[in-house]
C-alpha positions as CSV (number, residue, x, y, z in Angstrom):
1,X,95.7,78.7,151.2
2,X,93.7,79.8,148.2
3,X,94.7,83.4,148.7
4,X,98.4,82.4,148.7
5,X,98.0,80.4,145.5
6,X,96.1,83.3,143.9
7,X,98.9,85.8,144.7
8,X,101.5,83.4,143.5
9,X,99.8,83.0,140.1
10,X,99.4,86.8,139.7
11,X,103.1,87.3,140.7
12,X,104.1,84.6,138.1
13,X,102.0,86.3,135.4
14,X,103.7,89.6,136.1
15,X,107.2,88.0,135.8
16,X,106.1,86.5,132.5
17,X,104.9,89.8,131.2
18,X,108.0,91.6,132.4
19,X,110.2,89.0,130.8
20,X,108.4,89.4,127.5
21,X,108.4,93.2,127.6
22,X,112.2,93.1,128.2
23,X,113.3,90.2,126.0
24,X,111.4,90.9,122.8
25,X,113.0,94.4,122.3
26,X,116.3,92.9,123.4
27,X,116.1,90.2,120.7
28,X,115.1,92.8,118.1
29,X,118.0,95.0,119.0
30,X,120.4,92.0,118.9
31,X,119.1,91.1,115.4
32,X,119.6,94.7,114.2
33,X,123.2,94.8,115.6
34,X,124.2,91.3,114.4
35,X,122.4,91.3,111.1
36,X,122.5,94.9,110.1
37,X,123.2,94.3,106.5
38,X,119.9,92.5,106.2
39,X,118.3,95.9,106.4
40,X,120.4,97.4,103.6
41,X,118.0,98.0,100.8
42,X,118.7,98.4,97.1
43,X,117.3,101.9,97.4
44,X,119.9,102.8,100.1
45,X,122.7,101.3,97.9
46,X,121.7,103.3,94.8
47,X,121.3,106.4,97.0
48,X,124.9,106.0,98.1
49,X,126.2,105.8,94.5
50,X,124.8,109.3,93.8
51,X,127.6,110.8,96.0
52,X,130.3,109.2,94.0
53,X,130.7,110.7,90.5
54,X,132.8,107.7,89.3
55,X,129.9,105.3,90.3
56,X,126.9,106.5,88.4
57,X,123.4,105.0,88.8
58,X,121.4,106.9,86.3
59,X,117.7,106.3,85.6
60,X,117.3,104.1,88.7
61,X,113.9,102.5,88.9
62,X,112.3,99.9,91.2
63,X,111.8,96.6,89.2
64,X,110.9,94.4,92.1
65,X,107.5,93.4,90.6
66,X,109.1,92.5,87.2
67,X,112.3,90.8,88.4
68,X,111.6,89.1,91.8
69,X,109.6,86.0,91.0
70,X,109.8,82.2,91.3
71,X,113.0,82.2,89.2
72,X,114.7,85.0,91.2
73,X,113.6,84.9,94.8
74,X,114.7,88.4,95.7
75,X,113.0,90.7,98.2
76,X,113.6,93.9,96.2
77,X,115.4,95.0,93.1
78,X,116.5,98.3,91.6
79,X,117.9,98.7,88.1
80,X,119.8,101.6,86.7
81,X,121.5,102.1,83.3
82,X,124.9,101.0,84.8
83,X,124.0,98.6,87.6
84,X,121.3,96.4,89.1
85,X,121.0,95.9,92.8
86,X,119.1,92.9,94.3
87,X,118.2,92.2,97.9
88,X,117.5,88.6,98.9
89,X,115.8,86.9,101.9
90,X,118.7,84.6,102.6
91,X,122.5,84.7,101.9
92,X,122.2,81.3,100.2
93,X,119.7,82.6,97.7
94,X,121.9,85.7,97.0
95,X,124.9,83.4,96.6
96,X,123.1,81.2,94.1
97,X,121.9,84.1,92.1
98,X,125.3,85.8,92.0
99,X,126.7,82.5,90.7
100,X,124.4,82.7,87.7
101,X,125.8,86.1,86.8
102,X,129.4,85.0,86.3
103,X,131.9,87.9,86.2
104,X,129.1,90.4,86.1
105,X,127.8,89.5,89.6
106,X,129.0,90.4,93.1
107,X,127.5,89.2,96.3
108,X,127.8,91.1,99.6
109,X,125.7,89.2,102.1
110,X,122.1,89.6,101.2
111,X,122.8,92.1,98.4
112,X,123.8,91.1,94.8
113,X,125.2,93.7,92.4
114,X,125.1,93.1,88.6
115,X,127.4,95.2,86.5
116,X,130.1,94.7,83.9
117,X,133.2,92.9,85.3
118,X,131.9,93.0,88.9
119,X,133.7,89.8,89.8
120,X,137.1,90.9,88.4
121,X,137.6,94.1,90.5
122,X,140.4,94.1,93.1
123,X,139.8,95.2,96.7
124,X,141.8,98.5,96.0
125,X,139.7,99.5,93.1
126,X,136.9,102.0,93.6
127,X,133.8,100.1,92.6
128,X,130.2,99.6,93.4
129,X,131.2,96.4,95.3
130,X,133.8,98.2,97.4
131,X,131.3,100.9,98.3
132,X,128.7,98.4,99.3
133,X,131.2,96.4,101.4
134,X,132.4,99.6,103.0
135,X,128.9,100.7,104.0
136,X,128.4,98.0,106.6
137,X,130.5,95.3,108.0
138,X,130.4,92.4,105.6
139,X,131.1,88.7,106.3
C-alpha cells in the first residue's frame, strides 16, 4: 500500500512538472501574439521613421530618465527634434497622457506620439501616427 501511494505521488509530481513546462511557455507565446504592441519600443518606432524621408526623426535621444516620473508614468521615452515617442505600462496611462497633449498627441495602444497637429491628421495622410498604426495591429 505504501509503495502504491509513493508511486502515485511521484506520478502526480511529474504531471505537475510537465504541465508547468508546457503551460508557462504557452502563456508567454499567447501574450506575445495577443499583446504584441506592448513590445513595440520607442526606439523601434524612431528606427522605422529613418526609412521614410517625409517623417524625419533627427537627433533622437533617450530621455526616459528625464521624462518618465511620477507625473508621466511612462516605461520609456525618446525625443527627437520633430517628435517625441512615449511607451506606457498600460493603455489607460497612455490614453490619459495623450489627452493632456491636445492636438499634438496621438495614442496607439501603449505608445503615445507628440508632434505638431498629431490629432488632426486623417487616416490617408502619411504621418508618424499612420506609420505606427501600420507597424502592428492596433485596437
